C-alpha positions in Angstrom: 70.3 94.7 63.0 73.4 96.0 64.8 75.7 98.3 62.9 79.2 99.1 64.1 80.8 102.5 63.9 83.2 101.2 61.3 80.4 100.2 59.1 78.6 103.6 59.5 81.7 105.6 58.7 83.9 103.5 56.5 86.0 106.4 55.4 87.2 107.1 59.0 90.4 105.4 60.0 89.9 104.0 63.5 93.2 103.8 65.4 93.9 100.5 67.0 95.0 100.8 70.6 97.5 98.0 71.2 97.7 96.7 74.7 101.5 96.3 74.4 101.8 100.0 73.7 99.9 100.9 76.9 101.9 98.4 78.8 105.1 99.9 77.6 104.0 103.4 78.5 103.0 102.2 82.0 106.4 100.5 82.5 108.3 103.5 81.3 106.2 105.7 83.6 106.9 103.4 86.5 110.6 103.5 85.7 110.5 107.3 85.8 108.6 107.3 89.1 111.0 104.8 90.7 114.0 106.8 89.5 112.6 110.1 91.0 111.7 108.4 94.3 115.1 106.7 94.6 116.6 110.2 94.1 114.5 111.5 96.9 115.5 108.6 99.1 119.1 109.5 98.5 118.3 113.1 99.6 116.5 112.2 102.8 119.2 109.7 103.6 121.8 112.4 103.1 119.9 114.5 105.5 119.5 111.7 108.0 123.3 111.1 108.0 124.0 114.9 108.2 121.8 115.3 111.2 123.3 112.2 112.9 126.8 113.6 112.4 125.7 117.0 113.7 124.1 115.4 116.8 127.3 113.6 117.5 129.4 116.7 117.2 127.5 119.5 119.0 128.0 120.1 122.7 124.5 121.6 122.9 121.9 119.3 124.4 119.2 121.4 122.8 120.7 121.2 119.3 121.4 117.5 119.7 117.7 116.9 120.4 116.7 118.9 117.3 119.2 117.1 115.1 118.1 113.7 116.3 114.5 114.6 115.8 115.1 115.5 112.1 117.4 112.5 111.6 114.5 110.3 112.7 112.1 112.3 110.5 114.2 111.6 107.4 114.4 107.9 108.2 110.6 107.9 108.2 110.5 109.8 104.9 112.8 107.2 103.4 110.5 104.4 104.5 107.5 106.2 103.0 109.2 106.7 99.7 110.4 103.0 99.7 106.7 101.9 100.1 105.7 103.9 97.0 108.6 102.5 95.0 107.3 99.0 95.9 103.8 100.0 94.7 105.4 100.8 91.3 107.2 97.5 91.1 110.6 98.6 92.2 112.9 98.2 95.2 115.3 100.4 97.1 117.6 98.9 99.7 119.4 102.3 100.0 120.0 103.1 103.6 122.6 105.8 102.9 122.7 109.0 100.9 123.7 109.3 97.2 127.4 109.3 97.2 127.5 110.8 93.7 124.6 113.1 94.2 124.8 116.9 94.4 123.2 116.9 97.8 125.9 114.6 99.1 128.4 117.2 98.3 126.3 119.7 100.2 126.2 117.4 103.3 130.0 117.1 102.9 130.0 120.8 103.9 128.3 119.7 107.1 131.1 117.2 107.8 133.7 119.9 107.2 131.7 122.2 109.5 131.7 119.5 112.1 135.4 119.4 112.3 135.3 123.0 113.5 132.8 121.9 116.2 131.2 125.3 116.0 127.5 125.2 116.1 127.1 128.2 113.9 129.1 126.5 111.1 127.1 123.3 111.6 123.8 125.1 111.4 124.9 127.0 108.3 125.8 123.8 106.5 122.5 122.2 107.5 120.6 125.2 106.0 122.4 124.7 102.7 121.5 121.0 102.7 117.9 121.7 103.5 117.6 124.3 100.7 119.1 121.8 98.2 116.6 119.1 99.4 113.7 121.5 98.9 114.9 122.2 95.4 114.9 118.5 94.6 111.4 118.1 96.0 110.2 121.1 93.9 111.7 119.4 90.8 109.8 116.2 91.5 106.6 118.1 92.3 106.6 119.9 89.0 105.5 116.7 87.2 102.1 116.3 88.9 100.9 113.8 86.3 103.8 111.4 86.9 103.6 111.7 90.7 99.8 111.9 91.0 99.4 108.9 93.2 101.9 110.2 95.8 101.8 114.0 95.3 100.3 114.5 98.8 103.2 112.5 100.3 105.8 114.6 98.5 104.1 117.8 99.5 103.9 116.7 103.1 107.6 115.7 103.1 108.6 119.0 101.4 106.7 120.9 104.1 108.4 119.0 106.8 111.8 119.8 105.3 110.8 123.5 105.0 109.7 123.5 108.7 113.0 122.0 109.7 114.9 124.6 107.7 112.9 127.4 109.4 113.8 125.9 112.8 117.5 125.6 111.9 117.5 129.1 110.6 116.0 130.4 113.9 118.7 128.6 115.9 121.4 129.9 113.6 120.1 133.5 113.9 119.9 133.3 117.7 123.4 131.8 117.9 124.9 134.5 115.7 123.2 137.3 117.7 124.2 136.2 121.2 
């Protein structure tokens, strides 16, 4: 004779787990993930555009190569993030930065620096943009549970941005101390 747990302990209330509640939570989680990843796509696209503008403006062949390298890196980051959005049932056609985003305002500083055509001003503006990008990645990385399936990707991209920042800071320091 088989006895169920309910029959053995009738006084216990057994919660019913409803599949629609689980489905709702998964959908809400996916919305949050997609939103965060779209925000990061805006950031990397802002960086890509900033580096492209800087490459077009500088007269230094060395800096132009560095700027184009990081512009291409950011385009790759955007593609990786878009792939994860797709895995979570979303889409992102965004090829540009976030016009209304805080980082966009930071990259506007780069455009203003470009009008001066001074490499030092361009490098300083890029440093500001990279620091803002790192802050956005740090905010996303704080929620390890939400981003568990792509935490390694976000960490890798953050490290790449940090390495870019260090290289830009080095060029800026050298330029200021010539």
